N, C-alpha and C positions, 0 to 999 in steps of 0.2 A: 635560570631553571633549565633542567635537562629535558630531553624529548618526552620522557614518560610523565614528568611533572606537568609539562605543557599540555599533554594529552588529557591528563586528569583535570587540569584547570578547564579545558574545553568541555569536558563532560559536566563539570559543575555548572558552568555557564548555561549549557544546554538544558539541564534540569531546571534551572531558574527561568528558562524561557528567554535567555539573552542570546539569541541565535547569532547575531552579528559578532558578538564577542567570542562565542564558541567557534565560529568559523576562523576568526583570527588565531585563536589558541591552537586549533587543530592544524591550521596551515603552518604555524611556527613549529609545532611538533613534527610535522611531516618534513619540513625543511631541516630540522635538527636530527633527522634520522628515523623517526617513528613512521616508517613506510609500510605499515601493516594493513591488512584488510579492514580491521576495526577502525583505524584512523581514517581511511578513505570512506568507509561506510558511514561513520559518524559525521564527518564533514559533509558528505552527500546528503544525509538526512537534514542537517542544519541548512544547507542550501535549499533543499526542498521546502523547508518551513518558511523561508523568506522568498519563496517562489522564484528562485533562480534555477529553473529546471534544467537548462543546458549544462550548467556547472554540476548540478546534482548527478545528471546522467554520466558526465565524465568521471566523477568519483566512483559511481557504482560500476562503471566499466573497469576501472582499475581494481576495485575490490574483487570483481568477478575474474579478472585476469590472474589475480593472486590466488584466489580459491573459487573455482567454478561451482563448488558445492555450497556456496553461501546463499541460502534461500532468501534471506532478507535483502541482499543486494539485488537479486533478480526481482523480488517483489517491489521494492522501492523504485527501482528503475521503471518497472511497469506502471506504477502509480504516477511517476513523473511523466511518462509517455501519455497516460490518460489525461493529465492536466494540460498537455499540449495537443490533445485531440488526435494523437497518433495511435489509434486503437489497435491496428494490426500488430504493431510493435509491442504494445502493452500485452496483447493476448499471448504472444510468444513468450514474454517474460513470465506471465502468470502460469503458462504451461510448464516452463522450466521450474518455477517455484513448486508447483504441484508434483513434478517428477522427483524433486529433492525431498519435499515434505508433504506427503500425500494426505495428511489430515489437517492442513492449514486452511481453515474455512474462509478466512479473509481473502485468500487467493482465488478460491472458487467464486466468491461473491464478486470480487473485482473483475474477474474474467467474464462472469455473466453480465455485469454492467457494460463491459467493453463490447461484448457480442451484441447486446441490445442496441448500442450506439451505431453499429454497422448494419443493423437490420437482420441479424441472424437470430431469430426468436427461438428456434429449436435449441441451439447451443446455449443461449442465454438462460432458458428455462432449466436445462440440465444442470448447468453450473450453479444456478441459484438454489435449486433443490438440494444439491450436494452441500452447498454452504449452510443451508438451513439444518441439515442433518448433523453437521459438525457442532461441537460444543459451543455455547455462547462465549466462553472464554477465548476461543481461538478467533472469534469475530470481533473482539474488543477493539482492535485497531480501526476497523471500519466504523464501529459505533462512535469512536472518538473523533474520526476525521471525515465522516461521510458528508458533512455539511458543505464541504468544498465541491462535492459532486451531487448536490441535492437533485437537480433536474434528472441526471442520469440515474440516480437511485430510484426516483419515483417512476421513471420509465421502465427500469428493470423490474420493479415490484409489480408493475401492471402486467407483466408477462407470467406471473405465477399461475400455474394451471389449476383448474378445478373441474368439477363435473360438467359445468357449463359456465358461460361467461358471467352470468348473474348469480352464480352460486354464493350463498351466504358464507359457506366454509372458506371459499377462496378469499372473499372480502375480509373475513375474520382473520385469516392468516396474514394477509397484507397489513391489516390494522395492528395486529399483535407485533409484527416485525417493526412497523413504523414506531409504535410505542416504545419498543425496546431501544431503538436507536435514539428517539427523542429524549429518553430518560437521562442519557449521558451527555447531552449537549451542554 
């Protein structure tokens, strides 16, 4: 198989949830000359899925070196940093994601979650409010994957502002968002 065919094979394995096989195919494709941002991004996401975060970050770094405007590479690198509890690095990547794609709600939500983890409630609230104002479709990634960060999600949701801390509307908003995320588990 040539490099493009190996890359396509890797994509097929990825879609089937065979992340180990997809990593192998993406690696063979890269070795055979498919040294594109998509090849490194795809392999990085596969590494992320098998929780090999250091390798994922390495691939996202290469994808960013090839194209610094690839918002997905910045976003996934940030998510990888979140998984490793490197919240400051994650926030920088989410900031870069937002600079590139200002309507990407998942990046605002993830940034808010990271800010909540380092105790910056003000920035957490601002980011989460912006995420909520973005379309639900742009937050689908978080809905599909937030289970990995359940504790951080719950802490971030607790920061949602209302008229007062016992406000029914605040609790209702939090419950509505939790229901939205729980629907897609």
